MIDOSE-1310 file (N, C-alpha, C; in nm, 2 decimals, decimal comma, always signed):
residues 81
mfee	-2,49/-5,29/-0,87/-2,57/-5,38/-0,82/-2,67/-5,34/-0,82; -2,80/-5,43/-0,79/-2,96/-5,43/-0,79/-2,97/-5,43/-0,65; -3,06/-5,34/-0,63/-3,14/-5,30/-0,48/-3,21/-5,45/-0,48; -3,30/-5,45/-0,59/-3,42/-5,63/-0,58/-3,33/-5,65/-0,70
kpqv	-3,33/-5,78/-0,71/-3,24/-5,84/-0,88/-3,34/-5,90/-0,91; -3,35/-5,85/-1,06/-3,41/-5,94/-1,19/-3,42/-6,05/-1,16; -3,55/-6,09/-1,23/-3,55/-6,26/-1,26/-3,54/-6,27/-1,40; -3,48/-6,37/-1,48/-3,49/-6,42/-1,61/-3,64/-6,47/-1,63
eqev	-3,71/-6,41/-1,75/-3,83/-6,40/-1,80/-3,94/-6,30/-1,74; -3,85/-6,21/-1,67/-3,97/-6,10/-1,59/-3,98/-5,98/-1,73; -4,09/-5,94/-1,69/-4,14/-5,83/-1,83/-4,02/-5,71/-1,78; -4,03/-5,61/-1,89/-3,96/-5,50/-1,86/-4,05/-5,39/-1,89
fate	-4,06/-5,28/-1,84/-4,16/-5,17/-1,84/-4,02/-5,04/-1,86; -4,07/-4,93/-1,91/-4,02/-4,79/-1,93/-4,14/-4,71/-1,83; -4,25/-4,78/-1,84/-4,36/-4,67/-1,79/-4,43/-4,77/-1,69; -4,45/-4,73/-1,58/-4,57/-4,82/-1,50/-4,72/-4,80/-1,56
gepp	-4,75/-4,90/-1,57/-4,93/-4,90/-1,63/-4,91/-4,92/-1,79; -4,81/-4,93/-1,84/-4,76/-4,93/-1,98/-4,76/-5,05/-2,03; -4,78/-5,08/-2,15/-4,73/-5,26/-2,20/-4,57/-5,26/-2,20; -4,55/-5,38/-2,11/-4,38/-5,42/-2,15/-4,33/-5,38/-2,29
fgav	-4,22/-5,33/-2,28/-4,14/-5,35/-2,42/-4,01/-5,48/-2,44; -4,02/-5,54/-2,35/-3,97/-5,68/-2,33/-3,91/-5,77/-2,23; -3,84/-5,82/-2,25/-3,82/-5,93/-2,10/-3,72/-5,95/-2,08; -3,66/-6,01/-1,96/-3,52/-6,06/-1,92/-3,49/-6,16/-1,97
qsve	-3,35/-6,19/-2,02/-3,30/-6,29/-2,06/-3,19/-6,36/-1,99; -3,12/-6,25/-1,90/-3,02/-6,31/-1,81/-2,99/-6,21/-1,73; -2,95/-6,22/-1,60/-2,91/-6,11/-1,49/-2,80/-6,13/-1,46; -2,65/-6,06/-1,50/-2,56/-6,06/-1,45/-2,51/-5,93/-1,34
ndyi	-2,39/-5,90/-1,25/-2,38/-5,84/-1,16/-2,42/-5,71/-1,15; -2,42/-5,64/-1,29/-2,44/-5,48/-1,29/-2,51/-5,43/-1,44; -2,53/-5,58/-1,46/-2,64/-5,57/-1,57/-2,73/-5,67/-1,64; -2,84/-5,61/-1,69/-2,96/-5,74/-1,76/-2,96/-5,71/-1,89
vvyi	-2,92/-5,85/-1,95/-2,96/-5,90/-2,08/-3,15/-5,90/-2,13; -3,16/-5,79/-2,20/-3,32/-5,78/-2,27/-3,36/-5,82/-2,36; -3,47/-5,89/-2,42/-3,50/-5,90/-2,54/-3,59/-5,80/-2,55; -3,56/-5,69/-2,66/-3,67/-5,59/-2,69/-3,77/-5,63/-2,81
enag	-3,91/-5,62/-2,77/-4,00/-5,67/-2,88/-3,99/-5,60/-3,05; -3,91/-5,69/-3,14/-3,90/-5,59/-3,27/-3,76/-5,56/-3,32; -3,68/-5,55/-3,20/-3,53/-5,53/-3,20/-3,45/-5,60/-3,18; -3,43/-5,70/-3,10/-3,36/-5,77/-3,05/-3,31/-5,74/-2,89
vvsi	-3,18/-5,81/-2,88/-3,10/-5,81/-2,71/-3,04/-5,68/-2,69; -3,03/-5,62/-2,60/-2,96/-5,52/-2,58/-2,94/-5,55/-2,41; -2,82/-5,49/-2,39/-2,77/-5,49/-2,23/-2,84/-5,40/-2,13; -2,90/-5,37/-2,06/-2,93/-5,26/-1,99/-2,86/-5,24/-1,87
dash	-2,79/-5,14/-1,82/-2,70/-5,13/-1,68/-2,80/-5,13/-1,56; -2,70/-5,18/-1,48/-2,81/-5,19/-1,36/-2,85/-5,06/-1,27; -2,78/-4,97/-1,29/-2,82/-4,82/-1,24/-2,95/-4,77/-1,33; -2,97/-4,81/-1,43/-3,12/-4,79/-1,52/-3,24/-4,84/-1,45
vikv	-3,24/-4,97/-1,35/-3,35/-5,04/-1,30/-3,37/-4,97/-1,16; -3,48/-4,93/-1,19/-3,55/-4,84/-1,06/-3,59/-4,91/-0,98; -3,74/-5,06/-1,02/-3,78/-5,12/-0,93/-3,79/-5,24/-1,01; -3,82/-5,36/-0,87/-3,83/-5,49/-0,95/-3,97/-5,54/-0,85
hdgk	-4,05/-5,55/-0,91/-4,21/-5,59/-0,77/-4,31/-5,67/-0,90; -4,36/-5,75/-0,83/-4,46/-5,80/-0,88/-4,43/-5,87/-1,01; -4,31/-5,93/-1,02/-4,28/-5,98/-1,15/-4,24/-5,93/-1,23; -4,25/-5,79/-1,24/-4,19/-5,66/-1,33/-4,06/-5,64/-1,29
vlvd	-4,00/-5,58/-1,43/-3,88/-5,48/-1,38/-3,89/-5,34/-1,49; -3,89/-5,22/-1,36/-3,92/-5,12/-1,41/-3,79/-5,03/-1,47; -3,76/-4,97/-1,58/-3,60/-4,90/-1,60/-3,64/-4,77/-1,62; -3,56/-4,69/-1,62/-3,50/-4,54/-1,66/-3,48/-4,56/-1,74
iagm	-3,53/-4,48/-1,87/-3,45/-4,51/-2,00/-3,39/-4,38/-2,02; -3,39/-4,26/-1,94/-3,36/-4,11/-1,96/-3,20/-4,13/-1,98; -3,12/-4,16/-1,91/-3,00/-4,21/-1,92/-2,94/-4,28/-2,02; -3,02/-4,39/-2,08/-2,91/-4,49/-2,13/-2,87/-4,45/-2,32
peav	-2,84/-4,49/-2,36/-2,76/-4,45/-2,52/-2,89/-4,44/-2,59; -2,88/-4,32/-2,66/-3,00/-4,33/-2,79/-3,04/-4,46/-2,85; -2,96/-4,50/-2,92/-2,97/-4,65/-2,99/-3,09/-4,74/-2,94; -3,05/-4,76/-2,79/-3,11/-4,83/-2,69/-3,28/-4,78/-2,64
rvki	-3,26/-4,61/-2,65/-3,41/-4,57/-2,62/-3,51/-4,54/-2,74; -3,42/-4,58/-2,83/-3,55/-4,56/-2,98/-3,58/-4,70/-3,00; -3,50/-4,81/-2,94/-3,57/-4,96/-2,97/-3,66/-4,97/-2,87; -3,65/-4,92/-2,79/-3,75/-4,95/-2,66/-3,88/-4,86/-2,67
lhah	-3,90/-4,74/-2,76/-3,98/-4,65/-2,79/-4,00/-4,68/-2,90; -4,00/-4,75/-2,98/-4,08/-4,86/-3,09/-4,08/-4,97/-3,08; -4,07/-5,01/-2,99/-4,10/-5,19/-2,99/-4,23/-5,22/-3,02; -4,30/-5,11/-3,00/-4,45/-5,18/-3,01/-4,54/-5,13/-3,18
daee	-4,41/-5,07/-3,25/-4,47/-5,02/-3,37/-4,54/-5,08/-3,48; -4,47/-5,22/-3,45/-4,53/-5,35/-3,59/-4,69/-5,38/-3,55; -4,69/-5,37/-3,38/-4,87/-5,36/-3,36/-4,97/-5,26/-3,39; -4,88/-5,16/-3,43/-5,01/-5,05/-3,50/-5,03/-5,08/-3,62
g	-5,17/-5,00/-3,65/-5,19/-4,99/-3,79/-5,29/-5,08/-3,81
């Protein structure tokens, strides 16, 4: 369960102060569905949601499956170069 419930269309961040990697598409009881830029849609368990504030969702990527972490960490690769 969420301490504070995320809302659809809120931006999702792995680190405070960094650009968002995606946006919430839907909110379920124990997970959120997030569109990750340049990677598609993933489910993120509520246990990884650290904080919801000021229209932002902050998540802890440390315990997420490797495939999801890689998508998050490379969300902005297409913008570089």
